[in-house]
N, C-alpha and C positions, 0 to 999 in steps of 0.2 A: 678136284673140282676144276671146271673150265669156264672161262669167260664165255658168254653166249656168242656164237659165231654168226655175225650179221652178214647178210648178203645184199640187201636192198634197203635204202633208207627213205629219205623224206618224200612223202607223197602229198603234194598240196601244201606248200609253205604259205602262210598268210601273215599279213602285217596288221598291227593295231591301227584302226582308223583314227585319224586325228592325233597320232602320236607326236608329241612335241620333241622327242629325241629319246635315245636309249637310256633306260634306267639301269643302275647297277644291278647285276644279277638277272637281267632280263634281255633276251636276245631280240635283235631286230631282223625281221624277215628280209630275204632277198638281198642280203649284204654279203660282202666279201670279208675275208680275214683282215685285209689291209685297210678296209673302211674303219676298223676299230682302233687303229693306232693312236688316234687323237680324240676318240669319242667316249671312252669308258676306262675304268680301271679294274674291271672284273673279267676274268677269262671264261666266265659262264657264257659269254656271247659266242664262243666256239665249242660249247659243250657237246652239241650233237655231232659236229665234225670229229671231235676228240673221241667220242664213243665209237665212231666208225674206225678211226685209226687204232684204237685199243683192240677192237674186234679183229682187225686185220693182223695185228700183232699176235692175237690168239691163233690165227690161221698159220702164221709163220712159226710160232713157238708154242704149240699147244701145252697148256698146263703151267707155263712159266709165270703167268699172272693169275692170281686168285682173288676173289672179292672178299671183303670183310664188312660186317654190318655196322650200322649205327646203333647205339644203345649199349646198355650195361657199362656205362662209363665213357663210351666213345661218342663224341658230339661232332657233327660236321658243321663247322663255323663258316657258313657261306654256301653259295649255290654252285660253286665250281669244283667241288671235291669229286674226284674219280677214285672210289675206294678199292684200289687194287694194290697188291704187293706180291712179292714172292711167297712161296709156301713157308719158308723159314722166317722171312720178315714178318709175315702176318702172325705166325705162332709167337714170336718174341714180343710183338706189339701187344697182342692180347694178354700174354703173360704179365707184361708190365702193367697193363690196365688193371688186371686182377689183383696185382700186388699194391695198387694204389688205394685200396680200401675205400672206394667210392669217389675218389678225386676224379673230376671230369678231365678227359683228354680232348682239348678243343682243337681239332684238325682244321686247318685252312687249306691244306693241299696234301695230296698223297701222290698217286701216279699222275704224271703230267705228260701230255703228248707234245710233239714238236709244234703243233699249232698253238697250244697254250704258251709254250716256251718262246715261240716267235714273238707273240705279243708282249710277254714280260720283258724280253730282251730289247724290243723296240721302245717300250716305255722307259726302260732304264737308260737307253741311249739318248732319248729325248728329254731326260730329266723329269719325267712325269711319274705320278702315282706314288711318290715317296719310296721308290725301290732302291735300297742301298747297294745291292750287288745282284747280278744275274748272270748265269752261264749262257754262252751262246747256244742257239738251238742245235740239238744233236749231241750236246756234251754234258747235259745235266743228269745227275743221278736220279732225279725224279722220273726221267724218261726210261729208267730201268725198273721202276717200282721199288727202288731201294732207298728212298728218301721221303721224309714227311716234314711238313711245317706245322708247328704247334703254337697257337696263339698264347697260351699260358705256359710258355716254354720253361720259365724259371722254376716252376713247380715240378717239372718232369725231368730235369737234367740227371738227377741221381737215379730215379726209377728206370728211365729208358736206358741210361748208361749201364745199369746192372743187367739189362736184357739185350745187349748187343747193338743198341742204337747210340752211336757216338754223336757228341755235340762239339764239333771241332772245326767249323767253318768261320773264320774271323769275319766279323761285320755282319753276319747273318744269324742273329740270335735265335730265330724261330726254327732253324734248319737242323734236322737230325739225319744221319746216314746209317744204313745197315750194310756194313762192308761184307758180311757173309753172304749176302744175296748176289745172284749172278749179274754180271754187267751186260745189260741188253742195249746199251746206248747204240743208236744207229738203226735198231730194229723198227722204231717208230718212224724214222725217216724213210726207210724202205717201204713200210706200210703205206705212208702217204704217197710215195712215188708210184706205187702200184695202183692206188685209188685214182690218182690223177690220170695215169695212162689209160686206165679202164674207161674213164669218162672223156678223155681227150686224145683219142688215137691219132688225130691229125696234128697234135702238138706234143709229142712224147718227150719225156725227160729220162735221163739215165736212172735205172733201178740199181743203184750202187751203194745204198746206205749212207752216202756222204752228203752232208749238208753244204751245198755249193750255190752259186749264183742262180742257176736255173731252178733249183728246188725252192730257193727263197722267193723268186718271182712267181712260181706256181703257187706257193703258199699264200702270198699276198692276194692272188687272184682267185683262190679257192672259195667256195661258198661256205660261209660261217655255219650254216645249219646243215651241212653235209651234202655229199654228192648224190645224184639220182641213182647211179650205179654204185651200190655200197660194197662192203667187203664180201669175199667169197672164199669158202674153204671146200672146194670140190675134192672128191676122192673117197669120201666115206660112204658114198651111195645116197646120202641125204642132201638134197639141195632144193631151194625154194626161191621163187621170184614173186615180187609183189605185182599183181595185176592192177589193183586199184584200192584206194581208201575213200570211202564216202563218209563225210561228216560235215556239219554246218561250217560255213566260213566264219560266221560270227554268232555267238549266243549271248543271251541276256542272263545276268546273274540269277541263280535260282532255277534255271531251266534244265530239265532232263532231256537229253537228246540221244539219238541212236547213231552208232558208228558201225559201219559194215566194211570189213576187210576181206578182199578177195585175193587169194594166192594160188600159184600154180606149182605143182610138183614137177620140178625139172631135174630131179635125181633119177637114179636107176632102180630104186626100190620103192614099193608102195608105202604110203603112210597108213598105219593101222587105225581102226576105230579107237577113239580115245586120245588121238593126237590133239594137242590143245594149244590155243593161243594164250600166252600168259605175259605178265609184265616182264620186260627184259631185264630190269634191274631190281630184283627183290631184295633190297638192302635194309628192310625194316622201316622204311618211311612210307606212310600211306599217301597215295596220290590225291591231290586236291580235286581231281576230276572223278574220283571213284564213286560210282553209284551201286545200286543193289546187285546188278549183274556184271559189274566190272570184273574183267578176267584176271584174277590174282592167283598165285600158286595153289591156294587151298580152295579155289572156286574157279576153275578154268573154263573157258569157252571151248568145249571138247567136240570132236567130230563123232557123229553117230555111226558113220560108215567109213571104210577105208577109201583112200584116194590113190588111184593108180598113177604111174609116171605119165606126165603130159596132161593130166586132168586138173581141174581147179576145185577149190573149196572156198566157201564164204563163211566168215565168222561175224556174227552180229551181237552187239552188246550195248548197254546203256552207259552214258556218262552224265555227269552232273556239273553245272557251271557254278563255281563257288562265288561268294560275295566279294566284290571288288569296289574300290573307290574310283578308279580310272580304268580305261581300256587296258587289259593285261593279256599278254600272250602266254599260253601254256604249251609245253611240249612233253609228250610221253612216248616211250618206246615199248614195243611188244616183241616177243620172239615165239617161234613155233617150237613147242616141246614134244618130241617124239621119244617116248621112253625117258631115258636119262640124258639124251642129247638135246641140245638147243641149237636151232639153225634159223637163219633169217632174222630180219628186223623190220618192223613197221613203225614209222614215227607218225604220231598224231599231233598236229599243230593247230590250235584253235584260239581265237581271241574272245575273251569274255568282257562284256561291257556292262556298266552299272545301269540301273533304272529299268523301268518297264518299257518295252518297245524299242530298246536300243537308241536312246535319245541322243547319242553322240553323232548321229548321222550315218553310221555304218549301215549298209544294206545287207539284209540276209536273203533277199529275193534273187531270182534269176536261176534258171536251171543250168547246171554245169555238167550234167551227165550222171548216169547211174541210177540212184534210187529216189530221186525227188527233187523239188525246188530247194534253192538255197544250199546246194551241196558244192563242196570244193571239186575242182577239176580232177579227173582221174589222172594219176601219173602212171602211164603205161610203161612198165619197166620190164625189159627182157634182159635177164642176167647174161652177160657176155663172158665167155671163157677165153682168156687170152693165151695164145701159145707162148710158152716160155722156153 
């Protein structure tokens, strides 16, 4: 299995109107990674950027990271879990869970990108968030997909130890390492460097896999919700660019709304009929935005006809705004499935407000382009290929 290969990300990032400050587990729009050094203790604020980095790692080392699902004893304890490991690490992890006889494995962290490690290390340096020990960015085993953190670690020392997961880092009780997995440290640094240079050709940094001062400064300045020009894996003939995403800026709880995603085939082979837009992270957790026509793996938004290179296609589907007590931002990612290959990514970011009529003062009016009033601005993304 391969991680979805993302090439273009956030189209139309929006902020919660009247937000008093970032909540744990909830990202704040239009923020940089550095903005969160003193505002939160959850790496979920850089989850979308981290998904881009993970996907770029998939471009650099196809098949080295594989997803694993929540369920059957695996519980994601928090909003910042990136559920990837090596093939061997995943197999041993799931074998340990199967041997647990129904005992829940409460994961607080699995694969971790350099963006997440940057924040953890800064919080550790600043004496924040109760972090007892943290590796410098670029040096953590989490960045290889060969480490996990387990909330109920004491119940799992023996079981995980019997299946290749060592519990041997002094002072870091929740941490387990899978030494048999390949050491990919530095690959996520290179992935970030490539993403930065793709988006900032006027301010390039070295693509050397080394975490140095220039990379640290670029990370602090990087958008927490991901770059406009996302990861790209050219060469397989399949490639896609996001032309635009139309969706409401703000919706009221209980409202059903339409999302329209327009993409362009920038590869060298045609997409066949049946190519589909599906959720990019099918990890067993239902989206809170899922409506009747939500594009999931067993009910995809599929094309009726093929799309030639250079042509565009539009996928339209419904989403539903869940009940909320305060204005809450939701982000979801989708990928284009062409046969067994997954390419591209589209991020939908929308703020849900409580009450009838959006009583918090947010405006849903105003034409921003595309398919009607109250729509987010189109992010016109042309995927650039950098000469290497």
